[in-house]
N, C-alpha and C positions, 0 to 999 in steps of 0.2 A: 466927496460928499456934496460939495458946492454944486457940482455938475448935476447930481441927482436932484437936489433941491430945485435947481433951475429948470430941469426937465419937468418935474411935478408941477411947478408953477405954470409952465407953458401949456400943460395938458388940462389944467383946471377948467378953462372955458368950454371944453368939449364934454364935460360931465354935467349931469342933471340929477336932481332929486325928484322923485315921483310921489305924489299923494293921490291915492286911488280910492274911489268910493264904489261899492258894489251893492246892488239891490239885496235886501235882506232875504228874499226868497231864492236867491241863486244857489245852485247845488254845491258850489265851492265854499259857501259861507260857514257851514258847521266846522270845517277844518281850518280854513284860512282867515275867517273873519270878514266883516263887511267894510272895513277901512284898513288899507295897507299902505306901507311906505316902501319905496324902492329906490334903487340907483339905476342910472342909464348912461349911455354914451352916444354922442353924435357920430353915427357911422356915415351918414350922407347929409347934404345940406338940409334935407327935410325928413330925415329918418333917424329915430333913436332905436337902439337895441337894449333889451333888458331880458329878464327871465319871465317866462310865461306865468308862473304862479302868482307873481305880483299883480298882474293885470287881468287874470282870468275872470270873466264875468263883469268887467268894469262898466260902470255907467258913466262916470266922469274920471278923467285923468288930467292932473295938473303937473306940468314939469317946470321946475325952477332951476335956473342957472346960478352959478356962484355970484354973479353981479346983481342978483335980485330979480332979473327978468323972469316973468312967468308967462307960460303959453299953455294953450289947451292942446292935448294930444289925443289921438284916437288909435284904436288897434288897426294895424294894417295887415299883419300876418301873425299867425300862431303856429308853431311847429311843436306838436305834442311829443314827437319822437325825440328831438334834441332838447326841448325845454326852452327854446328861444322864442322871443316875441319881438316884432318890429312895430314901431309906433310912428304914425305920420304927425309931423309938426309943421307949423308955418316955415317956409324956406328961410334959412338963415344965411347971412353973408360972412359969418365968422369961420374959424377953422373947423375942420372935421378930422376924425381919426384916420391915421395911416394904418390900413389893414395889413397885418402881418401874415406869415405863412405858418399856420399852426401844424401843418403836416411835416414841417422841417424842424420841429422842436426836438431837443435832446434833454435827457435828465441831467440835472446839475446846472442848467441854464438859469441865470438870474432873472427875476421877474418881480413886479409889484402890482398891488391892487389899489385903486382909488375908489373909495366908497363914500356915498352921501350919508351923513349922520343927522342932517337937518336940511331945511330948504337951501341955505347957502353954505352950510358947513361940510367940509370934506376931511377925510382922514386917509392916510396912506399906510400900507404895510408891505414890507419887502421880504423876499425869500428866494427859494430856488424851486425849479420844477423837480418833483420827486417821483412822479409816475405818469405814464402816457398810455396805459393799457385800458382794458374794458372796466367799466364800473356799473354795477347793478344796485338798484335801490328798492325800497319796500313798496313804492307806489306804481308798480308795473312799469319800470323805467330801466333802460340799459343804454349806456353810451359805449361805443366800440373803442373810442380813442379819447377818453376823458383826460383832462389836464388836472392833476393833483399837484399842489404846491404847498410849501411851508409859508407862503404869504397868505396869512389868514384874512378873511374878509373883514375889514375894520368898520363897515357900515351896513346899510340895508342891502338886500339881495339885488343882484344885477350890476354890481360894480365891475368896471373894465379891468382886465388883466393885461398889463403891458410888459414888453421886454425893456431892456435898459437903453434902447434907442427910441423908445416911445411908440413902438408899433403895437397895435391891438392884437393880442393873442387869443383872447376869449372873454366870455362873460361869466363872472363868478356867480355860482348858484347858491352854495351853502358851505358852511364850515363843517368839517368832519371831526367833531369833538370826541367821538367814540374811539377813534384810532390815532389820536394825537392832535397836535395843533397843525392841521392841514385844511386846505380849502379845495373845493371842486369847481372847475370852470368848464363851460361848454366851449369847445374849440371854435375859433372864428370861421374855420372852413365850413362849418355847418350853415353859415350865412353866405359866404362868398361863392360856394359851389352851387347854391340853389337860389341865388339872389333874384334872378328874373322871375322864377316861379313864385317866390315868396312875395315880391312886391306887386306882381300882376294878379296873382290868384289867391293870395293869402295863405297858401300852403304849398308843400312840395308835391306837385302833381305826379311825378314819377314814382312816388312812394305809394304802395297799396295801403289803403286804410286798414290798420291792424285791428284784430279782435281785441276787445277790452272787457275784463270781467268785473272791475270795481272791487278789487281786494287790496289789502295791505298784507305783505308777506315777509316773513323772516326765515332765514335758513338756520336750522338747528340740526343736532345729531339725528333726530327722528326723521327729518325731511323738511319740506317747505311748509311752514305753519302759517295759517291764516290768522293774523293778529288783529285785523280790523276789516270792516266792510263799509263801502260807500253807501250811505242811505239811498234807498230806492234804485241802487245799481243792479246790474245783471245778476251778480252772485247772490244778492239778497233775495231777488225774485225767484232764484232757482232753489232757495232753501239752504244755502250754505251757512255755516256757523263759525264764529270765532273759535279757534282751537282745532278746526279741521286740519289734517295733515294731507297735503297734496302729494300723492305718490306717482301719479301718471297723468299725462295729457294725451288724449285720444289714444289710449292704450299703450303709449310709449312711456316706460318708467323714467322718472326724473329724480336726480339726486341732489340737485342744487337749484337755487333760484334762477340763475342764468339759464340753465337747461330748461326749466319750466317756461320761462319767457320765450326762449327761441322756438320751442315747440308750439307754444300758444300762437306766436306771430306767423306761423305757417298758414294760419287761417285768416281770412279777411273778416272785417267787421260785419256782424250779422250772422256769421256761421254758428252752428251749434257745436260747442266744445264739450267733450266728455272728459270729466276729471275723475280719476281714481282717487278716493280719499279714505283716510283712516279716521274714524270718529268713535271714541269710547271703545277702542280696541276692536272695532268691527269695520271691515272693509266694504265699500260700496262705490257706486258710480253715480255721479251727479251730472246732469245735462244742463249746461248754461247757454242760454241764447245771448251770445256776445253782442256788444254794441260798438259804435264808433265813439271814442272818448270825446272827440271834438264836438260831435252832435250833442252828446249828453251835457256838456258844459257850455253849450252855445248860449 
């Protein structure tokens, strides 16, 4: 126990609390609000890593370290596929995170999360890796190798997930309360394997920009149900309604949310996507002019 406490204390200086202000007219505000709090970790001397939803649309970002030091941060890269964001900060002379190998993880491995709960306050939660498989979520999101662990996020989104040697394994996105006391983390290889692209171009250039519809979807026995729509998004403009059941994507039947996403992403942003839907017991086809999510939320 003393060793773990000592490790946590050694890692505190590489954590940061984020305070983010977003213009009231930004497209993300109706869902995420115009003032957000987040956690972050120093991945390089002048780079913080966090989750994208915390800083999406940011006008100002203030990062505060446990000793009270405050610095201005700016968005350096946003990866809408993984959900990671990299922030530029003034170069620091202190420690930086030791980046681990998230592709070498195994279930049952011990891990812990360090989350910011205030400008200088931090909390820790420990547990084990419970799952390393695909994870899909309602906001048109799918990770092929998501890290789920019993170490719940004890603070704001973006807290670092470490192994018991203090190596950074991932960035904690959210708690999964519906399926128990678990948290979801974006594996650090989403950063290390695309670092040069992210830091130079602000995105992963090797990834084709995916078609995006602007829907929130839940999987039910009936199929993939549209439970919400992004205001002024592509699906709204195409006339889709909450409650529509998506049965096919470009005339290929889909039975799960993951299937729907994978068929959707065979199309590049801007392509017309034809959705087979069931509405009020009637079947029809809706043509949606897809968009690039990054451009929509720019």
